N, CA, C, O and the ligand as a Tripos MOL2 file, in Angstrom:
@<TRIPOS>MOLECULE
protein
  269   267    68     0     0
PROTEIN
NO_CHARGES

@<TRIPOS>ATOM
      1 N           0.8200   -1.2100    0.0000 N.3       1 MET1
      2 CA          0.0000    0.0000    0.0000 C.3       1 MET1
      3 C           0.8490    1.2530    0.0000 C.2       1 MET1
      4 O           0.5000    2.2380   -0.6510 O.2       1 MET1
      5 N           1.9600    1.2330    0.7190 N.am      2 ILE2
      6 CA          2.8200    2.4050    0.7980 C.3       2 ILE2
      7 C           3.3940    2.7500   -0.5760 C.2       2 ILE2
      8 O           3.5010    3.9260   -0.9240 O.2       2 ILE2
      9 N           3.7710    1.7180   -1.3710 N.am      3 GLU3
     10 CA          4.3600    2.0000   -2.6770 C.3       3 GLU3
     11 C           3.3720    2.6800   -3.6200 C.2       3 GLU3
     12 O           3.8100    3.3480   -4.5560 O.2       3 GLU3
     13 N           2.0810    2.5450   -3.4240 N.am      4 ARG4
     14 CA          1.0960    3.2210   -4.2580 C.3       4 ARG4
     15 C           1.0960    4.7320   -4.0100 C.2       4 ARG4
     16 O           0.7000    5.4990   -4.8880 O.2       4 ARG4
     17 N           1.5260    5.1540   -2.8540 N.am      5 LEU5
     18 CA          1.5070    6.5800   -2.5220 C.3       5 LEU5
     19 C           2.6620    7.3380   -3.1500 C.2       5 LEU5
     20 O           2.5960    8.5610   -3.2730 O.2       5 LEU5
     21 N           3.7050    6.6500   -3.5450 N.am      6 CYS6
     22 CA          4.8890    7.3530   -4.0500 C.3       6 CYS6
     23 C           5.3010    6.8300   -5.4210 C.2       6 CYS6
     24 O           6.4220    6.3510   -5.5920 O.2       6 CYS6
     25 N           4.4020    6.9190   -6.3980 N.am      7 TRP7
     26 CA          4.7490    6.5520   -7.7650 C.3       7 TRP7
     27 C           5.6960    7.5760   -8.3680 C.2       7 TRP7
     28 O           5.4800    8.7830   -8.2550 O.2       7 TRP7
     29 N           6.6980    7.1050   -8.9780 N.am      8 MET8
     30 CA          7.5830    8.0030   -9.7140 C.3       8 MET8
     31 C           7.6240    7.5650  -11.1700 C.2       8 MET8
     32 O           7.2700    6.4330  -11.4960 O.2       8 MET8
     33 N           8.0560    8.4670  -12.0390 N.am      9 ALA9
     34 CA          8.1320    8.1600  -13.4630 C.3       9 ALA9
     35 C           9.2310    7.1350  -13.7150 C.2       9 ALA9
     36 O          10.3610    7.2900  -13.2520 O.2       9 ALA9
     37 N           8.8850    6.0930  -14.4500 N.am     10 VAL10
     38 CA          9.8420    5.0260  -14.7240 C.3      10 VAL10
     39 C           9.9040    4.8140  -16.2320 C.2      10 VAL10
     40 O           8.8590    4.7100  -16.8750 O.2      10 VAL10
     41 N          11.0810    4.7490  -16.8020 N.am     11 PRO11
     42 CA         11.1970    4.5220  -18.2420 C.3      11 PRO11
     43 C          10.5810    3.1840  -18.6340 C.2      11 PRO11
     44 O          10.7370    2.1840  -17.9320 O.2      11 PRO11
     45 N           9.8850    3.1790  -19.7570 N.am     12 LYS12
     46 CA          9.2000    1.9610  -20.1820 C.3      12 LYS12
     47 C          10.1990    0.9050  -20.6250 C.2      12 LYS12
     48 O           9.9920   -0.2860  -20.3930 O.2      12 LYS12
     49 N          11.2770    1.3360  -21.2600 N.am     13 SER13
     50 CA         12.2680    0.3630  -21.7110 C.3      13 SER13
     51 C          13.6570    0.9590  -21.6130 C.2      13 SER13
     52 O          13.8130    2.1770  -21.5240 O.2      13 SER13
     53 N          14.6520    0.1140  -21.6300 N.am     14 LYS14
     54 CA         16.0330    0.5580  -21.5270 C.3      14 LYS14
     55 C          16.4470    1.3280  -22.7770 C.2      14 LYS14
     56 O          16.1140    0.9360  -23.8960 O.2      14 LYS14
     57 N          17.1790    2.4300  -22.5780 N.am     15 ILE15
     58 CA         17.7490    3.1680  -23.7010 C.3      15 ILE15
     59 C          19.0730    2.4880  -24.0630 C.2      15 ILE15
     60 O          19.9540    2.3400  -23.2160 O.2      15 ILE15
     61 N          19.2000    2.0860  -25.2980 N.am     16 SER16
     62 CA         20.4120    1.3940  -25.7250 C.3      16 SER16
     63 C          21.6010    2.3360  -25.7430 C.2      16 SER16
     64 O          21.4320    3.5560  -25.7540 O.2      16 SER16
     65 N          22.7960    1.7780  -25.7470 N.am     17 ARG17
     66 CA         24.0080    2.6030  -25.8080 C.3      17 ARG17
     67 C          23.9750    3.5100  -27.0350 C.2      17 ARG17
     68 O          24.4400    4.6500  -26.9950 O.2      17 ARG17
     69 N          23.4210    2.9880  -28.1160 N.am     18 SER18
     70 CA         23.3420    3.7680  -29.3530 C.3      18 SER18
     71 C          22.4110    4.9670  -29.1960 C.2      18 SER18
     72 O          22.7700    6.0820  -29.5750 O.2      18 SER18
     73 N          21.2140    4.7470  -28.6400 N.am     19 ARG19
     74 CA         20.2470    5.8330  -28.4620 C.3      19 ARG19
     75 C          20.7720    6.8730  -27.4860 C.2      19 ARG19
     76 O          20.6000    8.0730  -27.6990 O.2      19 ARG19
     77 N          21.4050    6.4200  -26.4240 N.am     20 ARG20
     78 CA         21.9740    7.3270  -25.4380 C.3      20 ARG20
     79 C          23.0480    8.1980  -26.0980 C.2      20 ARG20
     80 O          23.1140    9.4040  -25.8600 O.2      20 ARG20
     81 N          23.8770    7.5790  -26.9210 N.am     21 GLY21
     82 CA         24.9150    8.3190  -27.6210 C.3      21 GLY21
     83 C          24.3490    9.3170  -28.6030 C.2      21 GLY21
     84 O          24.8780   10.4190  -28.7460 O.2      21 GLY21
     85 N          23.2670    8.9390  -29.2880 N.am     22 GLN22
     86 CA         22.6230    9.8560  -30.2290 C.3      22 GLN22
     87 C          22.0890   11.0830  -29.5040 C.2      22 GLN22
     88 O          22.1930   12.1990  -30.0140 O.2      22 GLN22
     89 N          21.5120   10.8870  -28.3070 N.am     23 ARG23
     90 CA         20.9820   11.9970  -27.5270 C.3      23 ARG23
     91 C          22.1230   12.9160  -27.0950 C.2      23 ARG23
     92 O          21.9920   14.1400  -27.1310 O.2      23 ARG23
     93 N          23.2280   12.3240  -26.6910 N.am     24 ARG24
     94 CA         24.3440   13.1160  -26.1650 C.3      24 ARG24
     95 C          25.2230   13.7070  -27.2720 C.2      24 ARG24
     96 O          26.1810   14.4230  -26.9790 O.2      24 ARG24
     97 N          24.9150   13.4240  -28.5120 N.am     25 SER25
     98 CA         25.7450   13.9410  -29.6000 C.3      25 SER25
     99 C          25.6970   15.4620  -29.6750 C.2      25 SER25
    100 O          26.6030   16.0820  -30.2320 O.2      25 SER25
    101 N          24.6490   16.0710  -29.1180 N.am     26 HIS26
    102 CA         24.5220   17.5360  -29.1470 C.3      26 HIS26
    103 C          24.9870   18.1790  -27.8460 C.2      26 HIS26
    104 O          24.9090   19.4000  -27.7090 O.2      26 HIS26
    105 N          25.4690   17.3900  -26.8900 N.am     27 ASP27
    106 CA         25.7450   17.9170  -25.5520 C.3      27 ASP27
    107 C          27.0830   18.6320  -25.4410 C.2      27 ASP27
    108 O          27.2610   19.4720  -24.5600 O.2      27 ASP27
    109 N          28.0100   18.3160  -26.3090 N.am     28 SER28
    110 CA         29.3490   18.8690  -26.1380 C.3      28 SER28
    111 C          29.3460   20.3790  -26.3760 C.2      28 SER28
    112 O          28.6020   20.8930  -27.2120 O.2      28 SER28
    113 N          30.1870   21.0660  -25.6290 N.am     29 LEU29
    114 CA         30.2880   22.5160  -25.7540 C.3      29 LEU29
    115 C          31.2540   22.8590  -26.8760 C.2      29 LEU29
    116 O          32.2920   22.2200  -27.0530 O.2      29 LEU29
    117 N          30.8800   23.8930  -27.6310 N.am     30 LYS30
    118 CA         31.7380   24.3540  -28.7160 C.3      30 LYS30
    119 C          32.9040   25.1520  -28.1460 C.2      30 LYS30
    120 O          32.7690   25.8450  -27.1380 O.2      30 LYS30
    121 N          34.0150   25.0440  -28.7920 N.am     31 LYS31
    122 CA         35.1710   25.8300  -28.3920 C.3      31 LYS31
    123 C          34.8940   27.3100  -28.6710 C.2      31 LYS31
    124 O          34.4280   27.6730  -29.7510 O.2      31 LYS31
    125 N          35.1910   28.1590  -27.6750 N.am     32 VAL32
    126 CA         34.9230   29.5900  -27.8260 C.3      32 VAL32
    127 C          35.9060   30.1770  -28.8300 C.2      32 VAL32
    128 O          37.1180   29.9910  -28.7180 O.2      32 VAL32
    129 N          35.3600   30.8880  -29.8120 N.am     33 THR33
    130 CA         36.2140   31.4680  -30.8460 C.3      33 THR33
    131 C          36.3960   32.9640  -30.5990 C.2      33 THR33
    132 O          35.4650   33.6580  -30.1900 O.2      33 THR33
    133 N          37.5890   33.4360  -30.8510 N.am     34 TYR34
    134 CA         37.9040   34.8570  -30.7260 C.3      34 TYR34
    135 C          38.5930   35.3130  -32.0010 C.2      34 TYR34
    136 O          39.2820   34.5390  -32.6650 O.2      34 TYR34
    137 N          38.3980   36.5690  -32.3240 N.am     35 VAL35
    138 CA         39.1540   37.1830  -33.4190 C.3      35 VAL35
    139 C          39.8290   38.4440  -32.8870 C.2      35 VAL35
    140 O          39.3820   39.0410  -31.9080 O.2      35 VAL35
    141 N          40.8850   38.8250  -33.5360 N.am     36 GLU36
    142 CA         41.6090   40.0220  -33.1230 C.3      36 GLU36
    143 C          40.8920   41.2510  -33.6620 C.2      36 GLU36
    144 O          40.5520   41.3090  -34.8440 O.2      36 GLU36
    145 N          40.6620   42.2360  -32.7950 N.am     37 CYS37
    146 CA         40.0130   43.4760  -33.2220 C.3      37 CYS37
    147 C          40.9170   44.2060  -34.2100 C.2      37 CYS37
    148 O          42.0850   44.4450  -33.9030 O.2      37 CYS37
    149 N          40.4060   44.5680  -35.3920 N.am     38 PRO38
    150 CA         41.2510   45.2640  -36.3680 C.3      38 PRO38
    151 C          41.6490   46.6660  -35.9200 C.2      38 PRO38
    152 O          42.6090   47.2340  -36.4400 O.2      38 PRO38
    153 N          40.9110   47.2320  -34.9500 N.am     39 ASN39
    154 CA         41.2180   48.5870  -34.5020 C.3      39 ASN39
    155 C          42.2660   48.6150  -33.3950 C.2      39 ASN39
    156 O          43.2610   49.3320  -33.4970 O.2      39 ASN39
    157 N          42.0420   47.8320  -32.3310 N.am     40 CYS40
    158 CA         42.9520   47.9210  -31.1890 C.3      40 CYS40
    159 C          43.7620   46.6430  -30.9840 C.2      40 CYS40
    160 O          44.6610   46.6200  -30.1440 O.2      40 CYS40
    161 N          43.4630   45.5740  -31.7360 N.am     41 GLY41
    162 CA         44.2310   44.3440  -31.6060 C.3      41 GLY41
    163 C          43.8430   43.4810  -30.4320 C.2      41 GLY41
    164 O          44.4570   42.4410  -30.1920 O.2      41 GLY41
    165 N          42.8210   43.9020  -29.6890 N.am     42 GLU42
    166 CA         42.3370   43.1200  -28.5540 C.3      42 GLU42
    167 C          41.5290   41.9190  -29.0710 C.2      42 GLU42
    168 O          40.9260   41.9950  -30.1410 O.2      42 GLU42
    169 N          41.5170   40.8200  -28.3170 N.am     43 MET43
    170 CA         40.7230   39.6700  -28.7170 C.3      43 MET43
    171 C          39.2490   39.9430  -28.4140 C.2      43 MET43
    172 O          38.9010   40.3560  -27.3080 O.2      43 MET43
    173 N          38.3870   39.7090  -29.4090 N.am     44 LYS44
    174 CA         36.9540   39.9480  -29.2250 C.3      44 LYS44
    175 C          36.1650   38.8340  -29.8790 C.2      44 LYS44
    176 O          36.7200   38.0240  -30.6210 O.2      44 LYS44
    177 N          34.8570   38.7910  -29.6010 N.am     45 LEU45
    178 CA         33.9920   37.8010  -30.2230 C.3      45 LEU45
    179 C          33.7020   38.2340  -31.6560 C.2      45 LEU45
    180 O          33.4690   39.4190  -31.8960 O.2      45 LEU45
    181 N          33.7100   37.3130  -32.6100 N.am     46 PRO46
    182 CA         33.4090   37.7130  -33.9800 C.3      46 PRO46
    183 C          31.9730   38.2170  -34.1240 C.2      46 PRO46
    184 O          31.0700   37.7190  -33.4520 O.2      46 PRO46
    185 N          31.7600   39.1990  -34.9940 N.am     47 TYR47
    186 CA         30.4580   39.8260  -35.2600 C.3      47 TYR47
    187 C          29.8920   40.4930  -34.0120 C.2      47 TYR47
    188 O          28.6760   40.6320  -33.8820 O.2      47 TYR47
    189 N          30.7550   40.9040  -33.1000 N.am     48 ASN48
    190 CA         30.3230   41.6370  -31.9150 C.3      48 ASN48
    191 C          31.1490   42.9160  -31.7890 C.2      48 ASN48
    192 O          32.2700   43.0140  -32.2890 O.2      48 ASN48
    193 N          30.5480   43.9020  -31.0960 N.am     49 ILE49
    194 CA         31.2780   45.1390  -30.8380 C.3      49 ILE49
    195 C          32.4760   44.8180  -29.9480 C.2      49 ILE49
    196 O          32.3670   44.0220  -29.0160 O.2      49 ILE49
    197 N          33.6200   45.4410  -30.2380 N.am     50 CYS50
    198 CA         34.8090   45.2330  -29.4220 C.3      50 CYS50
    199 C          34.5650   45.8230  -28.0420 C.2      50 CYS50
    200 O          34.2110   46.9960  -27.9210 O.2      50 CYS50
    201 N          34.7530   45.0170  -26.9970 N.am     51 SER51
    202 CA         34.4800   45.4810  -25.6350 C.3      51 SER51
    203 C          35.5390   46.4590  -25.1510 C.2      51 SER51
    204 O          35.3130   47.1830  -24.1820 O.2      51 SER51
    205 N          36.6940   46.4920  -25.8140 N.am     52 SER52
    206 CA         37.7600   47.3600  -25.3270 C.3      52 SER52
    207 C          37.7460   48.7300  -26.0000 C.2      52 SER52
    208 O          38.0070   49.7300  -25.3290 O.2      52 SER52
    209 N          37.4490   48.8170  -27.3110 N.am     53 CYS53
    210 CA         37.4420   50.1210  -27.9800 C.3      53 CYS53
    211 C          36.0700   50.4930  -28.5420 C.2      53 CYS53
    212 O          35.8960   51.6230  -28.9980 O.2      53 CYS53
    213 N          35.0990   49.5960  -28.5280 N.am     54 GLY54
    214 CA         33.7430   49.9240  -28.9730 C.3      54 GLY54
    215 C          33.5940   50.0490  -30.4700 C.2      54 GLY54
    216 O          32.6360   50.6560  -30.9500 O.2      54 GLY54
    217 N          34.5400   49.4780  -31.2260 N.am     55 PHE55
    218 CA         34.4610   49.5580  -32.6780 C.3      55 PHE55
    219 C          33.7000   48.3640  -33.2440 C.2      55 PHE55
    220 O          33.7930   47.2440  -32.7410 O.2      55 PHE55
    221 N          32.9430   48.6400  -34.3080 N.am     56 TYR56
    222 CA         32.3340   47.5640  -35.0770 C.3      56 TYR56
    223 C          32.2620   48.0110  -36.5360 C.2      56 TYR56
    224 O          31.8650   49.1420  -36.8170 O.2      56 TYR56
    225 N          32.6340   47.1550  -37.4440 N.am     57 ALA57
    226 CA         32.6390   47.4320  -38.8820 C.3      57 ALA57
    227 C          33.4270   48.6930  -39.2090 C.2      57 ALA57
    228 O          33.0360   49.4680  -40.0810 O.2      57 ALA57
    229 N          34.5380   48.8940  -38.5090 N.am     58 GLY58
    230 CA         35.4470   49.9770  -38.8380 C.3      58 GLY58
    231 C          35.0840   51.3390  -38.2880 C.2      58 GLY58
    232 O          35.7310   52.3300  -38.6270 O.2      58 GLY58
    233 N          34.0600   51.4140  -37.4430 N.am     59 ARG59
    234 CA         33.7250   52.7160  -36.8470 C.3      59 ARG59
    235 C          33.3720   52.5340  -35.3760 C.2      59 ARG59
    236 O          33.0580   51.4370  -34.9140 O.2      59 ARG59
    237 N          33.4370   53.6750  -34.6450 N.am     60 ASP60
    238 CA         33.1950   53.6420  -33.2040 C.3      60 ASP60
    239 C          31.6830   53.6590  -32.9670 C.2      60 ASP60
    240 O          31.0580   54.7200  -32.9910 O.2      60 ASP60
    241 N          31.1090   52.5000  -32.7410 N.am     61 VAL61
    242 CA         29.6610   52.3870  -32.6170 C.3      61 VAL61
    243 C          29.1830   53.0220  -31.3100 C.2      61 VAL61
    244 O          28.1530   53.6960  -31.2940 O.2      61 VAL61
    245 N          29.9130   52.8160  -30.2230 N.am     62 LEU62
    246 CA         29.4640   53.3070  -28.9170 C.3      62 LEU62
    247 C          29.5380   54.8260  -28.8340 C.2      62 LEU62
    248 O          28.7000   55.4460  -28.1790 O.2      62 LEU62
    249 N          30.5240   55.4380  -29.4850 N.am     63 ALA63
    250 CA         30.6610   56.8920  -29.4310 C.3      63 ALA63
    251 C          29.5500   57.5770  -30.2280 C.2      63 ALA63
    252 O          28.9980   58.5810  -29.7780 O.2      63 ALA63
    253 N          29.2110   57.0360  -31.4260 N.am     64 SER64
    254 CA         28.1810   57.6520  -32.2670 C.3      64 SER64
    255 C          26.7900   57.4710  -31.6450 C.2      64 SER64
    256 O          25.8690   58.2270  -31.9540 O.2      64 SER64
    257 N          26.6420   56.4820  -30.7810 N.am     65 GLU65
    258 CA         25.3490   56.2490  -30.1450 C.3      65 GLU65
    259 C          25.0290   57.3440  -29.1310 C.2      65 GLU65
    260 O          23.8710   57.7260  -28.9640 O.2      65 GLU65
    261 N          26.0820   57.8550  -28.4450 N.am     66 GLN66
    262 CA         25.8580   58.8520  -27.3990 C.3      66 GLN66
    263 C          25.5250   60.2240  -27.9870 C.2      66 GLN66
    264 O          24.7600   60.9730  -27.3780 O.2      66 GLN66
    265 N          26.0740   60.5720  -29.1470 N.am     67 SER67
    266 CA         25.8710   61.9110  -29.7120 C.3      67 SER67
    267 C          24.5130   62.0560  -30.4010 C.2      67 SER67
    268 O          24.1970   63.1240  -30.9240 O.2      67 SER67
    269 ZN         38.9880   47.0220  -30.3750 Zn       68 ZN68
@<TRIPOS>BOND
     1     1     2 1
     2     2     3 1
     3     3     4 2
     4     3     5 am
     5     5     6 1
     6     6     7 1
     7     7     8 2
     8     7     9 am
     9     9    10 1
    10    10    11 1
    11    11    12 2
    12    11    13 am
    13    13    14 1
    14    14    15 1
    15    15    16 2
    16    15    17 am
    17    17    18 1
    18    18    19 1
    19    19    20 2
    20    19    21 am
    21    21    22 1
    22    22    23 1
    23    23    24 2
    24    23    25 am
    25    25    26 1
    26    26    27 1
    27    27    28 2
    28    27    29 am
    29    29    30 1
    30    30    31 1
    31    31    32 2
    32    31    33 am
    33    33    34 1
    34    34    35 1
    35    35    36 2
    36    35    37 am
    37    37    38 1
    38    38    39 1
    39    39    40 2
    40    39    41 am
    41    41    42 1
    42    42    43 1
    43    43    44 2
    44    43    45 am
    45    45    46 1
    46    46    47 1
    47    47    48 2
    48    47    49 am
    49    49    50 1
    50    50    51 1
    51    51    52 2
    52    51    53 am
    53    53    54 1
    54    54    55 1
    55    55    56 2
    56    55    57 am
    57    57    58 1
    58    58    59 1
    59    59    60 2
    60    59    61 am
    61    61    62 1
    62    62    63 1
    63    63    64 2
    64    63    65 am
    65    65    66 1
    66    66    67 1
    67    67    68 2
    68    67    69 am
    69    69    70 1
    70    70    71 1
    71    71    72 2
    72    71    73 am
    73    73    74 1
    74    74    75 1
    75    75    76 2
    76    75    77 am
    77    77    78 1
    78    78    79 1
    79    79    80 2
    80    79    81 am
    81    81    82 1
    82    82    83 1
    83    83    84 2
    84    83    85 am
    85    85    86 1
    86    86    87 1
    87    87    88 2
    88    87    89 am
    89    89    90 1
    90    90    91 1
    91    91    92 2
    92    91    93 am
    93    93    94 1
    94    94    95 1
    95    95    96 2
    96    95    97 am
    97    97    98 1
    98    98    99 1
    99    99   100 2
   100    99   101 am
   101   101   102 1
   102   102   103 1
   103   103   104 2
   104   103   105 am
   105   105   106 1
   106   106   107 1
   107   107   108 2
   108   107   109 am
   109   109   110 1
   110   110   111 1
   111   111   112 2
   112   111   113 am
   113   113   114 1
   114   114   115 1
   115   115   116 2
   116   115   117 am
   117   117   118 1
   118   118   119 1
   119   119   120 2
   120   119   121 am
   121   121   122 1
   122   122   123 1
   123   123   124 2
   124   123   125 am
   125   125   126 1
   126   126   127 1
   127   127   128 2
   128   127   129 am
   129   129   130 1
   130   130   131 1
   131   131   132 2
   132   131   133 am
   133   133   134 1
   134   134   135 1
   135   135   136 2
   136   135   137 am
   137   137   138 1
   138   138   139 1
   139   139   140 2
   140   139   141 am
   141   141   142 1
   142   142   143 1
   143   143   144 2
   144   143   145 am
   145   145   146 1
   146   146   147 1
   147   147   148 2
   148   147   149 am
   149   149   150 1
   150   150   151 1
   151   151   152 2
   152   151   153 am
   153   153   154 1
   154   154   155 1
   155   155   156 2
   156   155   157 am
   157   157   158 1
   158   158   159 1
   159   159   160 2
   160   159   161 am
   161   161   162 1
   162   162   163 1
   163   163   164 2
   164   163   165 am
   165   165   166 1
   166   166   167 1
   167   167   168 2
   168   167   169 am
   169   169   170 1
   170   170   171 1
   171   171   172 2
   172   171   173 am
   173   173   174 1
   174   174   175 1
   175   175   176 2
   176   175   177 am
   177   177   178 1
   178   178   179 1
   179   179   180 2
   180   179   181 am
   181   181   182 1
   182   182   183 1
   183   183   184 2
   184   183   185 am
   185   185   186 1
   186   186   187 1
   187   187   188 2
   188   187   189 am
   189   189   190 1
   190   190   191 1
   191   191   192 2
   192   191   193 am
   193   193   194 1
   194   194   195 1
   195   195   196 2
   196   195   197 am
   197   197   198 1
   198   198   199 1
   199   199   200 2
   200   199   201 am
   201   201   202 1
   202   202   203 1
   203   203   204 2
   204   203   205 am
   205   205   206 1
   206   206   207 1
   207   207   208 2
   208   207   209 am
   209   209   210 1
   210   210   211 1
   211   211   212 2
   212   211   213 am
   213   213   214 1
   214   214   215 1
   215   215   216 2
   216   215   217 am
   217   217   218 1
   218   218   219 1
   219   219   220 2
   220   219   221 am
   221   221   222 1
   222   222   223 1
   223   223   224 2
   224   223   225 am
   225   225   226 1
   226   226   227 1
   227   227   228 2
   228   227   229 am
   229   229   230 1
   230   230   231 1
   231   231   232 2
   232   231   233 am
   233   233   234 1
   234   234   235 1
   235   235   236 2
   236   235   237 am
   237   237   238 1
   238   238   239 1
   239   239   240 2
   240   239   241 am
   241   241   242 1
   242   242   243 1
   243   243   244 2
   244   243   245 am
   245   245   246 1
   246   246   247 1
   247   247   248 2
   248   247   249 am
   249   249   250 1
   250   250   251 1
   251   251   252 2
   252   251   253 am
   253   253   254 1
   254   254   255 1
   255   255   256 2
   256   255   257 am
   257   257   258 1
   258   258   259 1
   259   259   260 2
   260   259   261 am
   261   261   262 1
   262   262   263 1
   263   263   264 2
   264   263   265 am
   265   265   266 1
   266   266   267 1
   267   267   268 2
@<TRIPOS>SUBSTRUCTURE
     1 MET1         2 RESIDUE 1 A MET
     2 ILE2         6 RESIDUE 1 A ILE
     3 GLU3        10 RESIDUE 1 A GLU
     4 ARG4        14 RESIDUE 1 A ARG
     5 LEU5        18 RESIDUE 1 A LEU
     6 CYS6        22 RESIDUE 1 A CYS
     7 TRP7        26 RESIDUE 1 A TRP
     8 MET8        30 RESIDUE 1 A MET
     9 ALA9        34 RESIDUE 1 A ALA
    10 VAL10       38 RESIDUE 1 A VAL
    11 PRO11       42 RESIDUE 1 A PRO
    12 LYS12       46 RESIDUE 1 A LYS
    13 SER13       50 RESIDUE 1 A SER
    14 LYS14       54 RESIDUE 1 A LYS
    15 ILE15       58 RESIDUE 1 A ILE
    16 SER16       62 RESIDUE 1 A SER
    17 ARG17       66 RESIDUE 1 A ARG
    18 SER18       70 RESIDUE 1 A SER
    19 ARG19       74 RESIDUE 1 A ARG
    20 ARG20       78 RESIDUE 1 A ARG
    21 GLY21       82 RESIDUE 1 A GLY
    22 GLN22       86 RESIDUE 1 A GLN
    23 ARG23       90 RESIDUE 1 A ARG
    24 ARG24       94 RESIDUE 1 A ARG
    25 SER25       98 RESIDUE 1 A SER
    26 HIS26      102 RESIDUE 1 A HIS
    27 ASP27      106 RESIDUE 1 A ASP
    28 SER28      110 RESIDUE 1 A SER
    29 LEU29      114 RESIDUE 1 A LEU
    30 LYS30      118 RESIDUE 1 A LYS
    31 LYS31      122 RESIDUE 1 A LYS
    32 VAL32      126 RESIDUE 1 A VAL
    33 THR33      130 RESIDUE 1 A THR
    34 TYR34      134 RESIDUE 1 A TYR
    35 VAL35      138 RESIDUE 1 A VAL
    36 GLU36      142 RESIDUE 1 A GLU
    37 CYS37      146 RESIDUE 1 A CYS
    38 PRO38      150 RESIDUE 1 A PRO
    39 ASN39      154 RESIDUE 1 A ASN
    40 CYS40      158 RESIDUE 1 A CYS
    41 GLY41      162 RESIDUE 1 A GLY
    42 GLU42      166 RESIDUE 1 A GLU
    43 MET43      170 RESIDUE 1 A MET
    44 LYS44      174 RESIDUE 1 A LYS
    45 LEU45      178 RESIDUE 1 A LEU
    46 PRO46      182 RESIDUE 1 A PRO
    47 TYR47      186 RESIDUE 1 A TYR
    48 ASN48      190 RESIDUE 1 A ASN
    49 ILE49      194 RESIDUE 1 A ILE
    50 CYS50      198 RESIDUE 1 A CYS
    51 SER51      202 RESIDUE 1 A SER
    52 SER52      206 RESIDUE 1 A SER
    53 CYS53      210 RESIDUE 1 A CYS
    54 GLY54      214 RESIDUE 1 A GLY
    55 PHE55      218 RESIDUE 1 A PHE
    56 TYR56      222 RESIDUE 1 A TYR
    57 ALA57      226 RESIDUE 1 A ALA
    58 GLY58      230 RESIDUE 1 A GLY
    59 ARG59      234 RESIDUE 1 A ARG
    60 ASP60      238 RESIDUE 1 A ASP
    61 VAL61      242 RESIDUE 1 A VAL
    62 LEU62      246 RESIDUE 1 A LEU
    63 ALA63      250 RESIDUE 1 A ALA
    64 SER64      254 RESIDUE 1 A SER
    65 GLU65      258 RESIDUE 1 A GLU
    66 GLN66      262 RESIDUE 1 A GLN
    67 SER67      266 RESIDUE 1 A SER
    68 ZN68       269 GROUP 0 **** ****
């Protein structure tokens, strides 16, 4: 009677090594990529504003935003 009060979810069948591997094929983390900023030479994320000088696509994006 006690076991009826505490039902938990139980897998219907065993997941094979192959199925488990297929599920985990997307789990690995990608290596973080950096590119050198063409303006200041600092390492930055590609297609992102440079955190050190605020340049993007050859111009100072952060400075023009304030004016
Ligand atoms: Zn920069």
